[in-house]
C-alpha positions in Angstrom: 51.5 83.9 -42.6 52.0 87.5 -43.7 50.7 88.9 -47.0 54.2 89.5 -48.4 55.4 86.0 -47.5 52.4 84.3 -49.1 52.6 86.4 -52.2 56.3 85.7 -52.7 55.8 82.0 -52.1 53.0 81.8 -54.6 55.1 83.8 -57.1 58.1 81.5 -56.7 55.8 78.5 -57.3 54.3 80.3 -60.4 57.8 81.0 -61.7 58.8 77.3 -61.3 55.7 76.2 -63.1 56.2 78.8 -65.9 59.8 77.6 -66.4 58.7 74.0 -66.5 56.0 74.8 -69.1 58.5 76.9 -71.1 60.9 73.9 -71.2 58.1 71.7 -72.4 57.3 74.1 -75.3 61.0 74.4 -76.0 61.4 70.7 -76.3 58.4 70.6 -78.7 59.0 73.5 -80.9 62.8 74.0 -80.9 64.1 70.5 -80.3 61.3 68.9 -82.4 59.9 66.3 -79.9 56.2 65.4 -80.5 54.2 65.2 -77.3 51.9 62.2 -76.7 48.5 62.3 -75.1 49.8 61.8 -71.6 52.4 64.6 -72.2 49.6 66.9 -73.1 47.6 66.0 -70.0 50.7 66.7 -67.9 51.1 70.0 -69.7 47.5 70.9 -69.0 48.0 70.1 -65.3 51.1 72.3 -65.3 49.3 75.1 -67.0 46.5 74.9 -64.4 49.0 74.9 -61.6 50.7 77.9 -63.1 47.5 79.8 -63.5 46.4 79.1 -59.9 49.7 80.3 -58.5 49.7 83.4 -60.8 46.2 84.4 -59.6 47.2 83.7 -56.0 50.3 85.8 -56.3 48.4 88.7 -57.8 45.5 88.4 -55.4 47.6 88.2 -52.3 45.0 86.3 -50.3 44.5 86.1 -46.5 44.3 82.9 -44.6 41.2 81.2 -46.1 42.0 82.4 -49.6 45.5 81.1 -49.3 44.2 77.8 -48.1 41.9 77.5 -51.1 44.7 78.4 -53.5 47.1 75.8 -52.0 44.3 73.3 -52.1 43.8 74.0 -55.8 47.5 73.7 -56.4 47.6 70.4 -54.6 44.8 69.1 -56.8 46.6 70.2 -60.0 49.8 68.7 -58.8 48.1 65.5 -57.9 46.6 65.2 -61.4 50.1 65.8 -62.9 51.7 63.3 -60.5 49.2 60.6 -61.5 49.6 61.3 -65.2 53.4 61.4 -65.0 53.5 58.2 -62.9 51.3 56.4 -65.4 53.7 57.4 -68.3 56.7 56.3 -66.3 55.1 52.9 -65.8 54.3 52.7 -69.5 57.9 53.5 -70.3 59.1 50.8 -68.0 57.1 48.0 -69.7 56.3 49.0 -73.3 55.3 45.5 -74.4 51.8 45.9 -72.9 50.8 48.7 -75.3 48.9 48.7 -78.6 50.6 50.1 -81.7 48.8 53.3 -82.5 45.8 55.2 -81.4 43.8 57.9 -83.2 44.8 61.5 -82.9 43.3 63.6 -80.1 41.2 65.6 -82.6 39.6 62.4 -83.9 39.1 61.0 -80.3 37.4 64.2 -79.1 35.3 64.4 -82.2 34.0 60.8 -81.8 34.0 60.0 -78.1 32.9 61.7 -74.9 35.8 63.3 -72.9 35.6 60.5 -70.2 36.3 57.9 -72.8 39.1 60.0 -74.2 40.7 60.3 -70.7 40.5 56.5 -70.2 42.0 55.9 -73.6 44.8 58.3 -72.9 45.6 56.5 -69.6 45.7 53.2 -71.4 48.5 54.6 -73.4 50.0 53.8 -76.8 53.4 53.3 -78.3 54.1 57.0 -78.4 53.7 57.2 -74.6 56.3 54.5 -74.0 58.9 55.9 -76.3 61.9 57.6 -74.6 63.1 60.2 -77.0 65.1 62.5 -74.8 66.9 62.2 -71.4 68.8 64.4 -69.1 71.0 62.8 -66.4 69.5 59.5 -67.4 66.0 60.6 -66.6 63.3 60.8 -69.2 60.9 63.7 -69.6 58.0 62.0 -67.7 60.5 61.2 -64.8 61.5 64.9 -64.6 57.8 65.8 -64.8 57.1 63.4 -62.0 59.8 64.9 -59.8 58.5 68.4 -60.4 54.9 67.5 -59.6 55.9 65.6 -56.5 57.9 68.7 -55.3 54.9 71.0 -56.0 52.7 68.4 -54.2 55.0 68.4 -51.1 55.1 72.2 -51.1 51.3 72.5 -51.3 50.7 69.8 -48.7 53.2 71.4 -46.3 51.5 74.8 -46.7 48.0 73.2 -46.2 49.2 71.4 -43.0 50.8 74.7 -41.8 47.5 76.5 -42.3 45.6 73.8 -40.4 48.2 73.8 -37.6 48.0 77.6 -37.2 44.2 77.4 -37.2 44.2 74.7 -34.5 46.6 76.7 -32.3 44.3 79.7 -32.2 42.3 80.0 -29.0 38.5 79.6 -29.4 37.6 82.3 -27.0 38.5 85.9 -27.2 41.7 85.4 -25.3 45.1 86.3 -26.7 47.2 83.5 -28.1 50.3 85.1 -26.5 50.8 84.2 -22.8 51.1 87.2 -20.5 54.6 87.9 -19.3 55.0 87.1 -15.6 56.7 90.4 -14.8 53.8 92.6 -16.1 
């Protein structure tokens, strides 16, 4: 993979993540939707994904660095996918949820972060509320689609790096076969 190609691909992924993060801030501050705990976790995964791809596009890594950046992007996408999937499940069956939970400030002030994460994944009534849709898909469903797309892109790039590495010869020979007429 050439340097320009990897930089442009990282930049396009960064741009997509920045647009998605911008839409989430627009929905919160302009439209007036209040994000729940799972929405904030998805936003954190999206910000991490955006930062990884921004650093990668500025850095312009070679093979190993590109592999590391794609791996970090896959991890961030996987975290966002799991979080969005959990919220979609909570929205599909809201009867299983408790009424309210304490605010994030209170939870982080009184519990360790692992307990806060577990509590957020259990969900509350705010997580199951569908307050906005576009083309009959809720915000977590759109988020799930975005994270799955980023996961597929990252996994494809990782597999491509592995394929190229496996096709290289182990000895000092050239990987291009000699032309018979030479």
